[in-house]
C-alpha positions in Angstrom: 56.5 126.0 -42.0 52.8 126.2 -42.6 51.4 128.4 -45.4 54.5 128.3 -47.6 56.6 130.6 -45.4 60.3 130.7 -46.2 63.0 130.2 -43.6 66.1 132.4 -44.0 69.7 132.0 -43.1 72.3 134.8 -43.0 75.4 133.9 -45.0 78.1 136.4 -46.0 75.7 139.2 -45.0 73.1 138.1 -47.6 69.8 136.5 -46.8 69.6 133.3 -48.7 66.7 130.8 -48.7 67.9 127.6 -46.9 67.1 125.4 -49.9 69.5 127.4 -52.1 72.3 127.8 -49.5 75.7 126.4 -50.6 77.1 123.8 -48.3 80.6 124.6 -47.2 81.5 121.1 -46.0 81.8 117.8 -47.9 79.1 115.3 -46.9 80.3 111.8 -45.8 79.7 110.3 -49.3 81.8 113.1 -50.9 84.5 112.6 -48.3 84.6 108.9 -49.0 85.0 109.4 -52.8 87.6 112.1 -52.1 89.6 109.6 -49.9 89.4 106.9 -52.6 90.6 109.3 -55.3 93.9 110.0 -53.4 97.0 107.9 -54.2 97.4 104.7 -52.3 100.5 104.3 -50.1 102.3 101.2 -51.6 102.4 98.3 -49.1 99.7 99.9 -46.8 96.0 99.3 -46.3 94.2 101.7 -48.6 91.3 102.3 -46.2 93.8 103.4 -43.6 96.6 105.2 -45.4 96.7 107.5 -48.5 98.9 110.2 -50.0 97.7 113.7 -50.2 98.0 115.9 -53.3 101.6 116.9 -52.2 102.7 113.3 -51.7 102.5 113.2 -47.9 101.4 110.0 -46.1 98.2 110.6 -44.1 96.2 108.3 -41.8 92.4 108.2 -42.2 91.8 108.3 -38.5 93.7 111.6 -38.2 91.2 114.0 -39.8 91.1 117.6 -38.6 94.1 117.5 -36.3 97.5 119.2 -36.7 100.1 116.4 -36.7 102.3 115.2 -39.6 99.9 112.3 -40.5 96.8 114.5 -40.2 94.8 115.8 -43.1 91.8 117.9 -44.1 89.4 117.8 -47.0 90.3 120.7 -49.3 88.4 122.5 -52.0 90.6 122.5 -55.0 88.8 125.6 -56.2 88.3 127.4 -52.9 84.8 127.6 -51.5 85.3 131.4 -51.2 85.9 131.6 -54.9 82.7 129.7 -55.8 84.2 126.1 -55.6 81.5 123.5 -54.9 81.6 121.0 -52.1 81.6 118.0 -54.5 84.0 115.1 -54.9 85.2 116.5 -58.2 86.5 119.6 -56.3 87.9 117.7 -53.3 91.4 116.6 -52.4 93.0 115.5 -49.2 95.8 117.6 -47.9 98.0 117.4 -44.9 96.5 119.9 -42.4 99.5 122.3 -42.4 99.6 122.3 -46.2 95.9 123.0 -46.4 96.2 125.9 -44.0 99.1 127.4 -46.0 97.2 126.9 -49.3 94.3 128.8 -47.8 92.1 130.1 -50.6 94.6 129.9 -53.4 94.1 127.6 -56.4 96.5 126.2 -58.9 99.2 125.7 -56.3 102.0 123.5 -57.7 102.7 120.2 -55.9 106.3 121.2 -55.2 105.1 124.4 -53.6 102.7 122.4 -51.4 105.6 120.0 -50.5 107.6 122.9 -49.2 105.0 123.5 -46.6 104.8 119.8 -45.6 106.1 118.3 -42.3 109.8 117.5 -42.6 109.3 114.1 -40.8 109.2 111.0 -43.0 108.1 107.8 -41.3 109.7 104.4 -41.9 107.5 101.2 -42.4 108.3 100.1 -38.8 107.2 103.5 -37.5 104.0 103.4 -39.5 103.4 99.8 -38.2 103.7 101.1 -34.6 101.4 104.1 -35.3 98.8 101.7 -37.0 99.0 99.4 -34.0 98.4 102.3 -31.6 95.5 103.7 -33.6 93.7 100.5 -34.9 95.0 97.8 -32.6 96.3 95.8 -35.4 98.5 96.1 -38.6 97.2 95.0 -42.0 99.6 95.2 -44.9 101.1 92.7 -47.4 103.3 90.3 -45.6 102.0 91.3 -42.1 98.6 91.0 -40.5 98.7 90.9 -36.8 97.1 92.4 -33.7 98.4 94.1 -30.5 99.6 91.7 -27.8 97.8 91.6 -24.5 99.7 92.1 -21.2 99.1 88.3 -20.5 100.7 87.4 -23.9 103.6 89.7 -23.1 104.1 87.8 -19.8 103.6 84.4 -21.6 100.4 83.8 -19.6 97.6 82.0 -21.4 94.3 83.2 -20.0 92.0 82.4 -22.9 93.2 79.8 -25.2 91.7 79.5 -28.7 93.1 76.3 -30.2 93.4 76.2 -34.0 92.9 80.0 -34.6 95.7 81.3 -36.8 94.1 84.6 -38.0 94.6 86.3 -34.7 98.4 86.4 -34.5 100.0 88.9 -32.2 102.6 91.3 -33.7 106.2 91.1 -32.9 106.9 94.8 -32.9 109.9 96.0 -31.0 109.3 97.9 -27.8 110.6 101.4 -27.5 113.2 100.3 -24.9 114.6 97.6 -27.3 115.0 100.1 -30.1 116.5 102.7 -27.8 119.2 100.2 -26.6 120.1 99.3 -30.2 120.1 103.0 -31.1 117.7 102.4 -34.0 114.7 104.5 -33.0 114.1 107.7 -34.9 111.8 109.2 -32.4 114.6 110.7 -30.4 
């Protein structure tokens, strides 16, 4: 504003100049550093999968949702207790664990695990989830993409001779697993 006027924002019933207001949320750079700090899931693409502070597998695309692979960025020292929104004070936590942690600090890993989802996913299930979310699977020993309907019907619409980096995955269909009795989704 002209003439050096100050703009004000109400936060916690106090009038604080905007330039000095604490930011509650982590900015994109801080979130990226926070993600990279988390443990890598062995055998999985590190930009797609990580382990939260309680050891739960989470998927990067599932931020701010409530499922078992969902996570949130958590203030280790709670924001309400003066914790800054910096990468040093950030950890990823499965959403339900973060909600139970609330504004507590120094919560032990085993206590966080007790609030985790009970479901543990197999490699095959994570492949199917990754295929559904990203359209492909990238991990050691397997790099492939989702089949098209034409490929499933063995119809060649667009042939790309010599291309080997675009292999369609051979993931079992739900019906095949169901017939074999191997699916754990039931």
